[in-house]
C-alpha positions as MATLAB code, in Angstrom:
seq = 'XXXXXXXXXXXXXXXXXXXXXXXXXXXXXXXXXXXXXXXXXXXXXXXXXXXXXXXXXXXXXXXXXXXXXXXXXXXXXXXXXXXXXXXXXXXXXXXXXXXXXXXXXXXXXXXXXXXXXXXXXXXXXXXXXXXXXXXXXXXXXXXXXXXXXXXXXXXXXXXXXXXXXXXXXXXXXXXXXXXXXXXXXXXXXXXXXXXXXXXXXXXXXXXXXXXXXXXXXXXXXXXXXXXXXXXXXXXXXXXXXXXXXXXXXXXXXXXXXXXXXXXXXXXXXXXXXXXX';
ca = [
      19.254  -25.193  -19.502;
      20.719  -27.712  -17.131;
      22.676  -30.808  -17.962;
      19.490  -32.902  -17.666;
      17.518  -30.518  -19.866;
      19.335  -31.346  -23.083;
      16.820  -30.888  -25.941;
      16.258  -33.930  -28.087;
      15.783  -33.639  -31.785;
      15.473  -30.794  -34.255;
      11.819  -30.021  -33.477;
      12.450  -29.509  -29.767;
      15.486  -27.260  -30.378;
      13.539  -25.114  -32.825;
      10.601  -24.815  -30.413;
      12.839  -23.770  -27.540;
      14.763  -21.338  -29.756;
      11.566  -19.652  -30.962;
      10.358  -19.273  -27.374;
      13.691  -17.780  -26.269;
      13.755  -15.235  -29.108;
      10.078  -14.297  -28.670;
      10.644  -13.565  -24.976;
      14.076  -11.927  -25.526;
      15.851  -14.674  -23.622;
      19.034  -14.095  -25.577;
      21.294  -15.947  -23.151;
      19.176  -19.082  -23.485;
      19.105  -18.711  -27.269;
      22.905  -18.496  -27.391;
      23.171  -21.593  -25.180;
      20.911  -23.598  -27.503;
      22.990  -22.676  -30.543;
      26.250  -23.422  -28.687;
      25.069  -26.898  -27.623;
      23.863  -27.736  -31.113;
      27.222  -26.695  -32.527;
      29.053  -28.688  -29.861;
      27.205  -31.837  -30.788;
      28.070  -31.227  -34.412;
      24.670  -32.244  -35.694;
      24.659  -32.416  -39.451;
      28.218  -31.276  -40.074;
      30.717  -32.502  -37.498;
      31.818  -31.040  -34.167;
      31.946  -27.242  -34.101;
      29.662  -26.751  -37.101;
      26.218  -25.169  -36.851;
      23.623  -27.457  -38.448;
      22.122  -25.963  -41.628;
      18.556  -26.270  -40.329;
      19.533  -24.354  -37.175;
      21.407  -21.677  -39.125;
      18.352  -21.105  -41.330;
      16.035  -20.956  -38.318;
      18.272  -18.419  -36.499;
      18.440  -16.238  -39.613;
      14.646  -16.301  -39.964;
      14.071  -15.471  -36.296;
      16.606  -12.589  -36.331;
      15.060  -11.075  -39.458;
      11.617  -11.347  -37.872;
      12.765   -9.670  -34.645;
      14.439   -6.874  -36.611;
      11.314   -6.329  -38.708;
       9.092   -6.206  -35.618;
      11.421   -3.659  -33.967;
      11.442   -1.415  -37.065;
       7.649   -1.558  -37.318;
       7.310   -0.620  -33.663;
       9.759    2.289  -34.046;
       7.815    3.566  -37.074;
       4.550    3.271  -35.142;
       5.944    5.154  -32.138;
       7.443    7.880  -34.324;
       4.200    8.300  -36.247;
       2.202    8.467  -33.019;
       4.477   11.158  -31.604;
       4.385   13.163  -34.832;
       0.590   13.089  -34.639;
       0.787   14.332  -31.056;
       2.947   17.273  -32.149;
       0.606   18.344  -34.912;
      -1.637   21.241  -34.085;
       0.222   22.243  -30.906;
      -0.772   25.832  -30.289;
       0.719   26.267  -26.828;
       4.225   27.640  -27.465;
       6.540   28.357  -24.542;
       9.432   30.807  -24.900;
      11.874   29.323  -22.421;
      13.289   31.275  -19.481;
      17.030   31.987  -19.670;
      19.833   32.825  -17.277;
      23.430   33.684  -18.113;
      26.871   34.519  -16.777;
      30.360   34.942  -18.205;
      34.066   34.887  -17.549;
      36.815   36.352  -19.709;
      36.604   33.583  -22.343;
      33.200   31.913  -21.978;
      29.469   32.639  -21.809;
      27.338   30.289  -19.694;
      23.692   29.928  -20.745;
      20.948   28.133  -18.819;
      17.567   27.182  -20.325;
      14.489   26.171  -18.339;
      11.454   24.659  -20.016;
       9.088   27.230  -18.532;
       8.124   30.854  -19.163;
       9.731   32.001  -15.895;
      12.759   30.660  -14.061;
      10.835   30.449  -10.796;
       7.803   28.702  -12.341;
       7.319   24.923  -12.654;
       8.033   23.578  -16.119;
       8.167   20.399  -18.130;
       9.949   17.516  -16.426;
      10.824   15.837  -19.714;
      11.232   17.428  -23.128;
      11.920   15.156  -26.094;
      13.041   15.581  -29.687;
      15.233   18.518  -28.612;
      16.985   20.219  -31.525;
      19.688   22.842  -30.958;
      21.153   25.046  -33.667;
      24.204   26.997  -32.524;
      25.891   29.421  -34.916;
      28.395   32.238  -34.490;
      25.643   34.759  -33.850;
      22.663   32.838  -32.516;
      21.264   30.065  -30.337;
      18.072   28.270  -31.368;
      16.249   25.438  -29.592;
      13.063   23.479  -30.199;
      11.590   20.667  -28.131;
       8.267   19.048  -27.247;
       6.920   18.030  -23.884;
       3.976   17.947  -21.494;
       3.047   20.162  -18.593;
      -0.243   19.973  -16.678;
      -1.361   17.269  -19.161;
      -1.025   19.766  -22.040;
       1.292   19.189  -24.988;
       3.619   22.148  -25.466;
       6.315   23.309  -27.854;
       9.370   24.860  -26.199;
      11.443   27.435  -28.086;
      14.581   29.535  -27.704;
      15.686   32.022  -30.346;
      18.299   34.608  -29.377;
      21.012   36.619  -31.120;
      24.169   37.207  -29.066;
      25.821   40.526  -28.256;
      29.002   39.285  -29.956;
      30.100   36.205  -31.892;
      30.906   32.822  -30.342;
      32.890   29.845  -31.642;
      30.457   26.932  -32.251;
      33.245   24.372  -32.699;
      34.539   25.102  -29.166;
      31.087   25.319  -27.565;
      28.813   22.601  -26.144;
      25.373   22.005  -24.641;
      23.794   19.271  -22.560;
      20.634   18.397  -20.626;
      22.440   18.415  -17.322;
      19.406   18.326  -15.009;
      15.692   17.578  -15.147;
      13.751   20.197  -17.080;
      16.827   22.237  -17.958;
      19.553   22.594  -20.559;
      22.916   24.295  -20.181;
      25.292   25.607  -22.837;
      28.941   26.653  -22.604;
      29.745   29.143  -25.361;
      33.290   30.123  -26.322;
      33.732   33.843  -27.007;
      35.276   34.732  -30.351;
      37.072   37.636  -28.633;
      38.511   36.430  -25.315;
      39.143   39.111  -22.716;
      36.187   41.260  -23.732;
      33.382   41.631  -21.195;
      29.901   41.551  -22.680;
      27.660   44.303  -21.302;
      24.627   42.080  -21.997;
      23.790   38.689  -23.497;
      21.586   39.795  -26.376;
      22.476   41.882  -29.390;
      19.232   43.857  -29.255;
      18.687   46.189  -26.302;
      14.905   45.947  -26.585;
      12.876   43.672  -24.309;
      13.235   39.976  -25.153;
      10.370   37.513  -25.440;
      12.407   35.286  -23.112;
      12.660   36.025  -19.426;
      16.368   36.727  -18.956;
      18.117   36.834  -15.584;
      21.660   36.627  -14.312;
      23.078   33.269  -13.286;
      24.063   34.301   -9.771;
      26.054   31.205   -8.791;
      28.198   31.401  -11.915;
      28.594   35.174  -11.605;
      29.963   34.813   -8.073;
      32.225   31.983   -9.142;
      33.843   33.912  -11.993;
      33.662   37.484  -10.658;
      37.365   37.778   -9.748;
      38.582   36.156  -12.954;
      36.353   38.398  -15.061;
      37.441   41.544  -13.202;
      41.104   40.666  -13.539;
      41.267   39.525  -17.169;
      38.401   41.218  -18.959;
      38.956   44.435  -16.996;
      42.591   44.798  -18.116;
      41.578   44.174  -21.713;
      38.953   46.896  -21.423;
      41.487   49.415  -20.148;
      43.845   48.618  -23.009;
      41.032   49.043  -25.499;
      40.039   52.411  -24.031;
      43.670   53.562  -24.120;
      43.973   52.613  -27.790;
      40.731   54.435  -28.568;
      42.029   57.587  -26.850;
      45.282   57.443  -28.790;
      43.386   57.096  -32.061;
      41.167   60.050  -31.215;
      44.196   62.179  -30.368;
      45.767   61.422  -33.738;
      42.559   62.256  -35.577;
      41.690   65.354  -33.525;
      42.234   68.739  -35.378;
      44.733   71.270  -34.013;
      43.351   73.768  -31.485;
      43.146   77.541  -32.132;
      46.111   78.184  -29.845;
      48.223   75.652  -31.731;
      47.162   77.186  -35.048;
      48.075   80.634  -33.713;
      51.531   79.518  -32.662;
      52.111   77.944  -36.062;
      51.022   81.189  -37.784;
      53.267   83.396  -35.628;
      56.264   81.178  -36.296;
      55.716   81.457  -40.044;
      55.390   85.282  -39.950;
      58.533   85.669  -37.784;
      60.535   83.586  -40.202;
      59.334   85.663  -43.196;
      60.121   88.965  -41.431;
      63.641   87.757  -40.652;
      64.234   86.933  -44.318;
      63.077   90.395  -45.430;
      65.283   92.183  -42.894;
      68.347   90.272  -44.077;
      67.641   91.263  -47.694;
      67.222   94.919  -46.696;
      70.561   94.961  -44.858;
      72.381   93.516  -47.822;
      70.794   96.121  -50.109;
      71.878   99.020  -47.877;
      75.442   97.774  -47.961;
      75.482   98.261  -51.787;
      77.051  101.806  -52.641;
      74.792  102.371  -55.611;
      71.644  101.628  -53.641;
      72.938  103.858  -50.816;
      73.623  106.759  -53.263;
      70.105  106.610  -54.595;
      68.690  106.594  -51.093;
      70.790  109.634  -50.107;
];
């Protein structure tokens, strides 16, 4: 609104205000209200006229109601689209680790090298100490699909210190804090059997953290093996040679005692007379 476009009268202000709100011209709507307040119509300078206040309240409530109805319509439409989806995709995974963290990559496709969904919506992730679960819905080749991840880890992680994000198109990455830092995982999954997810190594991350993992997790492994050996040595039974030595020592000690008693007896005159 320019200086020469000053609306005249209540009817013209209301008409312009309704047009501005209907077309989401919020800057123009604010200007109309500010000018009406500046003129002080119906209440002195600086006061919003009652008729304008009532009209703004009605228009705002109407806009809010329309937005909520649209959101409900969109949500209901999408729920209908998800119903009856039979095409389930077990997402491809890749992983790497350092001494404290496991890095997990998810691609919305059955294989890491295959094309997948560009956009997956309504993504839900459930991360616990033992497991990582994901569900999302998207389109690929004009077909609605449901994308899933459900894996149990080799060892526990710390959910509170872990995070995930949709870092790039068609992918999700997770950074998982190990519950036992310094321990190298021999594999990602708890079960050694073949997974329903294609699982490959994350080569870039493996190269990046190779030295750190070898230095920190390797030393922890050596310490663990040393402790295990010491425990086994304590629990191990004595060998036959050691048992033999112990037996010989006991017999020698007993023979020495008997010889001493015999010598003392021979030194007694009465015992010697009987012997003679």
